[in-house]
N, C-alpha and C positions, 0 to 999 in steps of 0.2 A: 149308450155312447160310453166309451173306454178307452183311455191313453195307454198307448203299449211301450212307448220310447224307452224305459229304463229296464222293462222286464222282458221285452221280447222284441230286440232290435231286428231289424230287417237288412241292416248294412253293418259295417264295421263303426265303431265310435271313434277310430283313430285318424278318421280324416274329416275334414270339413264337410264335404259331399256326403258322406256316410252319416254324419250327425244330423245334417238337414233330412235326410231320408227317413230317420228314426222319429222325427218330429212329426207325429201323425195321431190322427184318431181313426178308429174303425167303427163304423154303424152297421149293425146287423138288425133287420126286421123279419120277424116271422120266419126265421132261419134262412133269409136270402141275405148274401153278402151285397153290399153297395160298395162300389169303388170309387174312390175320389178322383176328379178330374185334375189334370195339371192347371195351375192358376196361373 
């Protein structure tokens, strides 16, 4: 498990919505990416 917000943003940090998208973690197991579900 690794946090990526500051190092690898997926959206702009110039907007509230973009910053919300950048608050995330990505979990990879056995080389297979698992995508998070919307909460």
